[in-house]
C-alpha positions as CSV (number, residue, x, y, z in Angstrom):
1,M,-125.8,-12.6,-53.5
2,S,-127.0,-11.0,-56.6
3,K,-125.6,-7.7,-57.8
4,F,-127.8,-4.7,-58.4
5,D,-128.9,-4.2,-62.0
6,I,-128.6,-0.4,-61.7
7,S,-126.4,1.9,-63.7
8,L,-124.9,5.3,-62.9
9,I,-125.7,7.8,-65.7
10,T,-124.6,11.3,-66.6
11,A,-126.8,14.5,-66.6
12,D,-126.8,14.6,-70.4
13,R,-128.2,11.1,-70.7
14,A,-130.7,11.7,-68.0
15,K,-131.9,14.9,-69.8
16,A,-132.2,12.9,-73.0
17,M,-134.3,10.3,-71.2
18,L,-136.6,12.9,-69.8
19,T,-137.1,14.6,-73.1
20,E,-137.7,11.3,-74.8
21,Y,-140.3,10.3,-72.2
22,K,-142.1,13.7,-72.6
23,E,-142.2,13.4,-76.4
24,Q,-143.6,9.9,-76.2
25,R,-146.2,10.6,-73.5
26,K,-148.8,11.3,-76.2
27,N,-148.4,7.8,-77.7
28,S,-150.8,5.1,-76.6
29,V,-147.8,2.7,-76.2
30,P,-144.6,4.6,-75.7
31,R,-141.3,2.7,-76.3
32,L,-138.3,4.1,-74.5
33,K,-134.9,3.5,-76.2
34,H,-133.0,2.7,-73.0
35,P,-135.1,0.7,-70.5
36,G,-133.5,0.0,-67.2
37,R,-132.8,1.4,-63.7
38,Y,-130.5,4.3,-63.3
39,I,-129.1,6.7,-60.7
40,L,-128.0,10.2,-61.4
41,P,-125.7,11.4,-58.6
42,D,-125.4,15.1,-57.4
43,Y,-128.6,16.2,-59.1
44,K,-132.2,16.7,-58.1
45,L,-135.4,17.1,-60.0
46,T,-137.2,20.4,-59.8
47,R,-140.7,21.0,-61.0
48,R,-142.1,24.4,-61.8
49,R,-145.6,25.3,-63.0
50,A,-145.9,27.9,-65.7
51,A,-148.7,29.3,-67.9
52,F,-151.3,29.8,-65.2
53,K,-150.4,26.4,-63.5
54,I,-151.4,24.4,-66.6
55,V,-148.0,23.2,-67.8
56,K,-145.5,21.5,-65.5
57,H,-141.8,21.8,-66.4
58,T,-139.3,19.4,-65.0
59,F,-135.6,20.4,-64.6
60,L,-132.5,18.7,-63.5
61,T,-130.5,21.0,-61.2
62,P,-127.1,20.3,-59.7
63,H,-127.4,19.5,-56.0
64,Y,-124.6,18.1,-53.9
65,K,-125.2,14.7,-52.3
66,S,-128.6,14.3,-53.9
67,Y,-129.6,11.4,-56.1
68,V,-132.3,11.0,-58.8
69,A,-133.4,7.4,-59.3
70,M,-134.9,6.7,-62.7
71,D,-136.8,3.4,-63.4
72,S,-137.9,2.5,-66.9
73,D,-137.6,-1.3,-66.5
74,N,-140.8,-2.0,-68.4
75,G,-139.7,0.2,-71.4
76,H,-142.9,2.2,-71.4
77,T,-143.0,4.4,-68.4
78,L,-140.2,6.5,-66.7
79,W,-140.6,6.8,-63.0
80,F,-138.3,9.1,-61.1
81,H,-137.8,10.3,-57.6
82,N,-135.3,12.5,-55.6
83,F,-133.4,10.9,-52.7
84,G,-131.1,12.3,-50.1
85,S,-129.0,9.2,-49.8
86,L,-127.7,6.6,-52.2
87,T,-129.0,3.7,-50.0
88,E,-132.5,5.1,-50.2
89,A,-132.4,5.3,-53.9
90,L,-131.1,1.8,-54.3
91,F,-133.8,0.6,-51.9
92,W,-136.5,2.2,-54.0
93,L,-135.1,0.8,-57.3
94,E,-134.8,-2.7,-55.9
95,T,-138.1,-3.0,-54.0
96,G,-140.3,-0.3,-55.4
97,L,-140.9,1.0,-51.8
98,K,-139.9,4.2,-50.1
99,I,-138.6,4.2,-46.5
100,S,-142.0,5.5,-45.2
101,D,-143.9,2.7,-46.9
102,T,-144.9,-0.3,-44.7
103,D,-144.8,-3.7,-46.2
104,S,-145.0,-7.0,-44.4
105,H,-142.3,-8.6,-46.6
106,S,-139.7,-5.9,-46.9
107,N,-138.4,-3.5,-44.2
108,Y,-135.7,-0.8,-45.0
109,K,-133.5,-1.7,-42.0
110,E,-133.6,-5.4,-42.8
111,W,-132.9,-4.7,-46.4
112,V,-129.9,-2.6,-45.6
113,T,-128.4,-5.2,-43.3
114,K,-129.0,-7.9,-45.9
115,H,-127.4,-5.9,-48.8
116,T,-124.6,-4.1,-47.0
117,S,-121.8,-5.4,-49.1
118,E,-123.6,-4.6,-52.4
119,I,-124.4,-1.1,-51.2
120,D,-120.7,-0.5,-50.3
121,A,-119.6,-1.8,-53.7
122,F,-122.0,0.6,-55.4
123,K,-120.7,3.5,-53.3
124,D,-117.1,2.5,-54.2
125,L,-118.2,2.5,-57.9
126,L,-119.6,6.0,-57.4
127,R,-116.4,7.2,-55.8
128,E,-114.3,5.8,-58.6
129,Q,-116.5,7.5,-61.2
130,K,-116.1,10.9,-59.4
131,K,-112.3,10.5,-59.3
132,Q,-112.2,9.7,-63.0
133,H,-114.3,12.7,-64.1
134,P,-113.5,15.6,-61.7
135,A,-112.6,18.0,-64.5
136,K,-115.9,17.7,-66.3
137,A,-117.8,18.8,-63.2
138,K,-115.6,21.8,-62.7
139,K,-115.8,22.9,-66.3
140,K,-119.6,22.7,-66.3
141,A,-119.8,24.7,-63.1
142,K,-117.9,27.7,-64.6
């Protein structure tokens, strides 16, 4: 079985990626510095319209057991979505489909049963990362 080519990132790196994407949106061919597929745990994207609903602002806000999946595999476009479960985020990054999408080749339940060991390994990696950096999260919350 192949391992997921997905990395866990921090909030600072995710914010830097969002600002880089916003700055390069005006370019005809934007080039992102860090192409790839990423998951930001315990955060969600929040959008707010300001200035008479002309300008949209995107924020990363802390939210327990939420995941932001970011896909910039092609190096030009940054796609991002909020997910309530890590498995759903991994499914979207691997297949490009959401749970509600219907596709004749890929079904969410079949995919989960086929990749159970990889999903569990990714969850263990997330738990290890949270155990290594619990002080950082507490300091930022204060």
